[in-house]
FIMAR-657822 format. One record per residue (C-alpha): residue number from 1; residue in one letter; chain; x, y, z. Coordinates in steps of 0.1 Angstrom, whole numbers, plus 5000, padded with zeros to 4 digits. Example, Ala and Ser with C-alpha at 12.3 -4.5 7.8 and 13.67 -1.06 7.14 Angstrom:
+-----+----+----+------+------+------+
:   i : aa : ch :   c1 :   c2 :   c3 :
+-----+----+----+------+------+------+
:   1 :  A :  A : 5123 : 4955 : 5078 :
:   2 :  S :  A : 5137 : 4989 : 5071 :
+-----+----+----+------+------+------+
//
This chain:
+-----+----+----+------+------+------+
:   i : aa : ch :   c1 :   c2 :   c3 :
+-----+----+----+------+------+------+
:   1 :  M :  A : 1467 : 9114 : 6947 :
:   2 :  S :  A : 1493 : 9139 : 6935 :
:   3 :  Y :  A : 1487 : 9176 : 6932 :
:   4 :  K :  A : 1504 : 9208 : 6921 :
:   5 :  E :  A : 1502 : 9241 : 6940 :
:   6 :  E :  A : 1507 : 9277 : 6930 :
:   7 :  F :  A : 1514 : 9305 : 6955 :
:   8 :  D :  A : 1513 : 9343 : 6954 :
:   9 :  E :  A : 1542 : 9366 : 6963 :
:  10 :  R :  A : 1531 : 9366 : 6999 :
:  11 :  G :  A : 1532 : 9328 : 7002 :
:  12 :  N :  A : 1494 : 9322 : 7000 :
:  13 :  R :  A : 1482 : 9292 : 6981 :
:  14 :  I :  A : 1462 : 9305 : 6952 :
:  15 :  H :  A : 1457 : 9274 : 6931 :
:  16 :  T :  A : 1458 : 9236 : 6936 :
:  17 :  K :  A : 1453 : 9210 : 6909 :
:  18 :  Y :  A : 1449 : 9174 : 6917 :
:  19 :  S :  A : 1457 : 9144 : 6895 :
:  20 :  N :  A : 1420 : 9135 : 6893 :
:  21 :  G :  A : 1413 : 9169 : 6876 :
:  22 :  S :  A : 1399 : 9187 : 6907 :
:  23 :  E :  A : 1410 : 9223 : 6910 :
:  24 :  Y :  A : 1407 : 9249 : 6938 :
:  25 :  W :  A : 1414 : 9287 : 6935 :
:  26 :  H :  A : 1418 : 9310 : 6965 :
:  27 :  K :  A : 1418 : 9348 : 6971 :
:  28 :  Y :  A : 1431 : 9367 : 7001 :
:  29 :  D :  A : 1427 : 9401 : 7015 :
:  30 :  K :  A : 1456 : 9425 : 7023 :
:  31 :  N :  A : 1461 : 9408 : 7057 :
:  32 :  N :  A : 1465 : 9373 : 7040 :
:  33 :  N :  A : 1430 : 9362 : 7053 :
:  34 :  M :  A : 1413 : 9339 : 7028 :
:  35 :  I :  A : 1382 : 9357 : 7015 :
:  36 :  H :  A : 1371 : 9334 : 6987 :
:  37 :  T :  A : 1377 : 9299 : 6975 :
:  38 :  K :  A : 1362 : 9281 : 6945 :
:  39 :  S :  A : 1364 : 9246 : 6932 :
:  40 :  S :  A : 1362 : 9231 : 6897 :
:  41 :  H :  A : 1330 : 9214 : 6910 :
:  42 :  G :  A : 1312 : 9247 : 6915 :
:  43 :  Y :  A : 1315 : 9249 : 6953 :
:  44 :  E :  A : 1324 : 9283 : 6966 :
:  45 :  R :  A : 1330 : 9299 : 7000 :
:  46 :  W :  A : 1333 : 9336 : 7011 :
:  47 :  W :  A : 1347 : 9351 : 7043 :
:  48 :  E :  A : 1347 : 9387 : 7056 :
:  49 :  Y :  A : 1368 : 9401 : 7085 :
:  50 :  D :  A : 1366 : 9432 : 7106 :
:  51 :  E :  A : 1394 : 9457 : 7112 :
:  52 :  N :  A : 1409 : 9434 : 7139 :
:  53 :  E :  A : 1409 : 9404 : 7115 :
:  54 :  N :  A : 1381 : 9387 : 7133 :
:  55 :  L :  A : 1359 : 9365 : 7111 :
:  56 :  V :  A : 1326 : 9383 : 7109 :
:  57 :  Y :  A : 1308 : 9367 : 7080 :
:  58 :  Y :  A : 1309 : 9333 : 7062 :
:  59 :  K :  A : 1288 : 9320 : 7032 :
:  60 :  D :  A : 1290 : 9290 : 7009 :
:  61 :  T :  A : 1271 : 9277 : 6979 :
:  62 :  D :  A : 1253 : 9251 : 7001 :
:  63 :  N :  A : 1234 : 9281 : 7015 :
:  64 :  H :  A : 1252 : 9279 : 7049 :
:  65 :  E :  A : 1258 : 9314 : 7062 :
:  66 :  Y :  A : 1267 : 9329 : 7096 :
:  67 :  R :  A : 1277 : 9362 : 7112 :
:  68 :  K :  A : 1297 : 9368 : 7143 :
:  69 :  E :  A : 1302 : 9399 : 7165 :
:  70 :  Y :  A : 1330 : 9406 : 7189 :
:  71 :  D :  A : 1336 : 9428 : 7219 :
:  72 :  K :  A : 1364 : 9454 : 7223 :
:  73 :  N :  A : 1388 : 9426 : 7235 :
:  74 :  N :  A : 1381 : 9406 : 7203 :
:  75 :  N :  A : 1361 : 9380 : 7222 :
:  76 :  E :  A : 1332 : 9365 : 7202 :
:  77 :  I :  A : 1300 : 9376 : 7218 :
:  78 :  H :  A : 1273 : 9367 : 7192 :
:  79 :  Y :  A : 1268 : 9341 : 7165 :
:  80 :  K :  A : 1238 : 9337 : 7142 :
:  81 :  D :  A : 1235 : 9314 : 7112 :
:  82 :  S :  A : 1212 : 9306 : 7083 :
:  83 :  N :  A : 1196 : 9277 : 7102 :
:  84 :  K :  A : 1182 : 9302 : 7127 :
:  85 :  D :  A : 1207 : 9291 : 7154 :
:  86 :  E :  A : 1217 : 9320 : 7175 :
:  87 :  Y :  A : 1241 : 9322 : 7205 :
:  88 :  W :  A : 1253 : 9349 : 7228 :
:  89 :  F :  A : 1285 : 9344 : 7246 :
:  90 :  K :  A : 1297 : 9357 : 7280 :
:  91 :  Y :  A : 1331 : 9352 : 7295 :
:  92 :  I :  A : 1337 : 9342 : 7331 :
:  93 :  N :  A : 1373 : 9340 : 7342 :
:  94 :  N :  A : 1383 : 9342 : 7305 :
:  95 :  K :  A : 1362 : 9311 : 7298 :
:  96 :  K :  A : 1336 : 9314 : 7271 :
:  97 :  I :  A : 1301 : 9302 : 7279 :
:  98 :  S :  A : 1272 : 9303 : 7255 :
:  99 :  I :  A : 1237 : 9314 : 7263 :
: 100 :  T :  A : 1205 : 9315 : 7243 :
: 101 :  K :  A : 1190 : 9347 : 7230 :
: 102 :  Q :  A : 1162 : 9344 : 7256 :
: 103 :  E :  A : 1188 : 9340 : 7284 :
: 104 :  F :  A : 1207 : 9370 : 7271 :
: 105 :  K :  A : 1176 : 9392 : 7270 :
: 106 :  Q :  A : 1168 : 9381 : 7306 :
: 107 :  I :  A : 1203 : 9391 : 7318 :
: 108 :  E :  A : 1200 : 9424 : 7300 :
: 109 :  R :  A : 1166 : 9430 : 7316 :
: 110 :  R :  A : 1180 : 9422 : 7350 :
: 111 :  K :  A : 1209 : 9446 : 7345 :
: 112 :  L :  A : 1184 : 9474 : 7334 :
: 113 :  L :  A : 1162 : 9467 : 7365 :
: 114 :  L :  A : 1192 : 9468 : 7388 :
: 115 :  N :  A : 1205 : 9500 : 7372 :
: 116 :  N :  A : 1170 : 9516 : 7375 :
: 117 :  K :  A : 1168 : 9506 : 7412 :
: 118 :  R :  A : 1202 : 9521 : 7419 :
: 119 :  I :  A : 1192 : 9553 : 7402 :
: 120 :  N :  A : 1159 : 9555 : 7421 :
: 121 :  R :  A : 1177 : 9547 : 7454 :
: 122 :  F :  A : 1202 : 9575 : 7449 :
: 123 :  S :  A : 1175 : 9599 : 7437 :
: 124 :  L :  A : 1155 : 9592 : 7469 :
: 125 :  M :  A : 1185 : 9597 : 7491 :
: 126 :  D :  A : 1192 : 9631 : 7475 :
: 127 :  I :  A : 1157 : 9645 : 7484 :
+-----+----+----+------+------+------+
//
């Protein structure tokens, strides 16, 4: 199948037309990240990025949607989608591991308990 492509002044592909009549249009943000694509068949996708160019939001016309959060080092730490799937991520030796929301809450509770014990221990020592 043959096709013809058009590009913008920054070298981003903005239009593709195939010999079978299918067409695709693309839009980009100021950082050349694709933010919208649309096909002649009615399918569309949208993307949003944060100030560090991390993908934070995705949506398409098939009702698939997800959001992502990142830490200060641009590591993905949270993912939640329209199918109610949700994952939290921790990094051990720069290796990403996923944990469930319930596991994440348990870890945060343990941290809080440990911090409270440390505070109480120091408070008792000061008396």
